[in-house]
TORKOL-4160 file (C-alpha; in steps of 0.2 Angstrom, whole numbers, padded with zeros to 4 digits, m for minus):
156
<pt num="1" X="0032" Y="0195" Z="0009"/>
<pt num="2" X="0036" Y="0179" Z="m0003"/>
<pt num="3" X="0044" Y="0171" Z="0013"/>
<pt num="4" X="0028" Y="0173" Z="0022"/>
<pt num="5" X="0017" Y="0166" Z="0008"/>
<pt num="6" X="0028" Y="0151" Z="0007"/>
<pt num="7" X="0027" Y="0149" Z="0026"/>
<pt num="8" X="0008" Y="0150" Z="0026"/>
<pt num="9" X="0007" Y="0137" Z="0012"/>
<pt num="10" X="0018" Y="0126" Z="0022"/>
<pt num="11" X="0007" Y="0128" Z="0038"/>
<pt num="12" X="m0007" Y="0123" Z="0027"/>
<pt num="13" X="0002" Y="0107" Z="0020"/>
<pt num="14" X="0007" Y="0103" Z="0038"/>
<pt num="15" X="m0011" Y="0103" Z="0044"/>
<pt num="16" X="m0017" Y="0092" Z="0029"/>
<pt num="17" X="m0003" Y="0080" Z="0030"/>
<pt num="18" X="m0010" Y="0068" Z="0045"/>
<pt num="19" X="m0028" Y="0068" Z="0038"/>
<pt num="20" X="m0023" Y="0065" Z="0020"/>
<pt num="21" X="m0012" Y="0050" Z="0027"/>
<pt num="22" X="m0026" Y="0044" Z="0037"/>
<pt num="23" X="m0038" Y="0044" Z="0022"/>
<pt num="24" X="m0025" Y="0035" Z="0012"/>
<pt num="25" X="m0023" Y="0022" Z="0026"/>
<pt num="26" X="m0040" Y="0018" Z="0029"/>
<pt num="27" X="m0045" Y="0017" Z="0012"/>
<pt num="28" X="m0031" Y="0007" Z="0005"/>
<pt num="29" X="m0031" Y="m0003" Z="0021"/>
<pt num="30" X="m0048" Y="m0008" Z="0018"/>
<pt num="31" X="m0046" Y="m0012" Z="0001"/>
<pt num="32" X="m0031" Y="m0024" Z="0005"/>
<pt num="33" X="m0040" Y="m0032" Z="0018"/>
<pt num="34" X="m0055" Y="m0035" Z="0007"/>
<pt num="35" X="m0044" Y="m0041" Z="m0007"/>
<pt num="36" X="m0035" Y="m0053" Z="0005"/>
<pt num="37" X="m0051" Y="m0061" Z="0012"/>
<pt num="38" X="m0058" Y="m0063" Z="m0006"/>
<pt num="39" X="m0041" Y="m0073" Z="m0010"/>
<pt num="40" X="m0043" Y="m0083" Z="0005"/>
<pt num="41" X="m0062" Y="m0087" Z="0003"/>
<pt num="42" X="m0059" Y="m0092" Z="m0015"/>
<pt num="43" X="m0043" Y="m0101" Z="m0011"/>
<pt num="44" X="m0045" Y="m0115" Z="m0024"/>
<pt num="45" X="m0048" Y="m0103" Z="m0038"/>
<pt num="46" X="m0036" Y="m0091" Z="m0033"/>
<pt num="47" X="m0022" Y="m0105" Z="m0032"/>
<pt num="48" X="m0029" Y="m0111" Z="m0049"/>
<pt num="49" X="m0025" Y="m0093" Z="m0056"/>
<pt num="50" X="m0008" Y="m0092" Z="m0048"/>
<pt num="51" X="m0004" Y="m0108" Z="m0057"/>
<pt num="52" X="m0009" Y="m0102" Z="m0073"/>
<pt num="53" X="0003" Y="m0088" Z="m0069"/>
<pt num="54" X="0017" Y="m0100" Z="m0066"/>
<pt num="55" X="0019" Y="m0095" Z="m0048"/>
<pt num="56" X="0028" Y="m0109" Z="m0038"/>
<pt num="57" X="0018" Y="m0117" Z="m0025"/>
<pt num="58" X="0002" Y="m0108" Z="m0029"/>
<pt num="59" X="m0008" Y="m0114" Z="m0015"/>
<pt num="60" X="0004" Y="m0109" Z="m0002"/>
<pt num="61" X="0007" Y="m0092" Z="m0011"/>
<pt num="62" X="m0011" Y="m0088" Z="m0013"/>
<pt num="63" X="m0013" Y="m0091" Z="0006"/>
<pt num="64" X="0003" Y="m0080" Z="0009"/>
<pt num="65" X="m0003" Y="m0066" Z="m0002"/>
<pt num="66" X="m0021" Y="m0066" Z="0005"/>
<pt num="67" X="m0014" Y="m0067" Z="0022"/>
<pt num="68" X="m0003" Y="m0053" Z="0019"/>
<pt num="69" X="m0016" Y="m0042" Z="0010"/>
<pt num="70" X="m0029" Y="m0046" Z="0024"/>
<pt num="71" X="m0018" Y="m0043" Z="0040"/>
<pt num="72" X="m0008" Y="m0030" Z="0031"/>
<pt num="73" X="m0024" Y="m0022" Z="0026"/>
<pt num="74" X="m0030" Y="m0021" Z="0044"/>
<pt num="75" X="m0014" Y="m0016" Z="0051"/>
<pt num="76" X="m0014" Y="m0001" Z="0038"/>
<pt num="77" X="m0033" Y="0002" Z="0043"/>
<pt num="78" X="m0027" Y="0005" Z="0061"/>
<pt num="79" X="m0010" Y="0013" Z="0058"/>
<pt num="80" X="m0001" Y="m0001" Z="0068"/>
<pt num="81" X="0016" Y="m0005" Z="0062"/>
<pt num="82" X="0011" Y="0005" Z="0045"/>
<pt num="83" X="0029" Y="0008" Z="0038"/>
<pt num="84" X="0033" Y="m0011" Z="0042"/>
<pt num="85" X="0020" Y="m0019" Z="0034"/>
<pt num="86" X="0022" Y="m0008" Z="0019"/>
<pt num="87" X="0036" Y="m0018" Z="0014"/>
<pt num="88" X="0027" Y="m0034" Z="0012"/>
<pt num="89" X="0012" Y="m0025" Z="0005"/>
<pt num="90" X="0024" Y="m0018" Z="m0007"/>
<pt num="91" X="0032" Y="m0034" Z="m0013"/>
<pt num="92" X="0014" Y="m0043" Z="m0014"/>
<pt num="93" X="0010" Y="m0029" Z="m0028"/>
<pt num="94" X="0026" Y="m0030" Z="m0036"/>
<pt num="95" X="0023" Y="m0049" Z="m0039"/>
<pt num="96" X="0006" Y="m0045" Z="m0046"/>
<pt num="97" X="0015" Y="m0034" Z="m0058"/>
<pt num="98" X="0027" Y="m0047" Z="m0063"/>
<pt num="99" X="0015" Y="m0060" Z="m0066"/>
<pt num="100" X="m0003" Y="m0055" Z="m0069"/>
<pt num="101" X="0001" Y="m0037" Z="m0074"/>
<pt num="102" X="0017" Y="m0040" Z="m0084"/>
<pt num="103" X="0008" Y="m0035" Z="m0100"/>
<pt num="104" X="0006" Y="m0017" Z="m0091"/>
<pt num="105" X="0023" Y="m0018" Z="m0086"/>
<pt num="106" X="0032" Y="m0022" Z="m0101"/>
<pt num="107" X="0028" Y="m0007" Z="m0111"/>
<pt num="108" X="0034" Y="0004" Z="m0096"/>
<pt num="109" X="0051" Y="m0004" Z="m0098"/>
<pt num="110" X="0052" Y="m0006" Z="m0117"/>
<pt num="111" X="0042" Y="0009" Z="m0124"/>
<pt num="112" X="0044" Y="0022" Z="m0109"/>
<pt num="113" X="0024" Y="0021" Z="m0111"/>
<pt num="114" X="0018" Y="0024" Z="m0091"/>
<pt num="115" X="m0001" Y="0022" Z="m0096"/>
<pt num="116" X="m0004" Y="0004" Z="m0096"/>
<pt num="117" X="0006" Y="0003" Z="m0080"/>
<pt num="118" X="m0002" Y="0018" Z="m0070"/>
<pt num="119" X="m0019" Y="0011" Z="m0076"/>
<pt num="120" X="m0016" Y="m0007" Z="m0070"/>
<pt num="121" X="m0025" Y="m0013" Z="m0054"/>
<pt num="122" X="m0010" Y="m0015" Z="m0043"/>
<pt num="123" X="m0005" Y="0003" Z="m0046"/>
<pt num="124" X="m0013" Y="0010" Z="m0033"/>
<pt num="125" X="m0012" Y="m0002" Z="m0020"/>
<pt num="126" X="0009" Y="m0001" Z="m0024"/>
<pt num="127" X="0007" Y="0018" Z="m0023"/>
<pt num="128" X="m0001" Y="0017" Z="m0006"/>
<pt num="129" X="0011" Y="0006" Z="0001"/>
<pt num="130" X="0026" Y="0017" Z="m0006"/>
<pt num="131" X="0017" Y="0033" Z="0003"/>
<pt num="132" X="0014" Y="0025" Z="0020"/>
<pt num="133" X="0032" Y="0018" Z="0020"/>
<pt num="134" X="0040" Y="0035" Z="0015"/>
<pt num="135" X="0029" Y="0047" Z="0025"/>
<pt num="136" X="0022" Y="0036" Z="0039"/>
<pt num="137" X="0005" Y="0033" Z="0045"/>
<pt num="138" X="0002" Y="0051" Z="0051"/>
<pt num="139" X="m0002" Y="0058" Z="0068"/>
<pt num="140" X="m0018" Y="0049" Z="0068"/>
<pt num="141" X="m0013" Y="0032" Z="0070"/>
<pt num="142" X="m0009" Y="0021" Z="0083"/>
<pt num="143" X="0010" Y="0020" Z="0078"/>
<pt num="144" X="0010" Y="0038" Z="0084"/>
<pt num="145" X="0006" Y="0034" Z="0101"/>
<pt num="146" X="0016" Y="0017" Z="0102"/>
<pt num="147" X="0031" Y="0025" Z="0095"/>
<pt num="148" X="0031" Y="0040" Z="0107"/>
<pt num="149" X="0031" Y="0052" Z="0092"/>
<pt num="150" X="0018" Y="0062" Z="0101"/>
<pt num="151" X="0031" Y="0068" Z="0115"/>
<pt num="152" X="0039" Y="0078" Z="0101"/>
<pt num="153" X="0024" Y="0080" Z="0091"/>
<pt num="154" X="0035" Y="0073" Z="0076"/>
<pt num="155" X="0028" Y="0060" Z="0062"/>
<pt num="156" X="0029" Y="0041" Z="0067"/>
């Protein structure tokens, strides 16, 4: 009986996996793209902000961060090269933590207090990138068809 309950729960979990990954990808892909467009549209102020954070080559890094977020967000949105693009998106958010979010990262490392880290704005972006890297884009994605995963009904 317990095995039957477990199998039922497992089937429900498998059924909601791809729709959940779709929601994560679409929402956070859109958010990444909008953030990237904002950086690129306000390039001078973004570069000036990066300079206050002592990021080297602030204008170049502003273009790189904005482009990565914009293009990566669009790729996330459509589920195209999702696992691959999650890597640079992860690193953009890591740099955000190590520069602008250092005050949120420090308590986590020094006092083992996760609250500032978890409530900082880069966290959910970082989390979405890690989720898509780990679990893939789901079956409702371009990757599902491009990789041929549909042939075996497996995750891309």
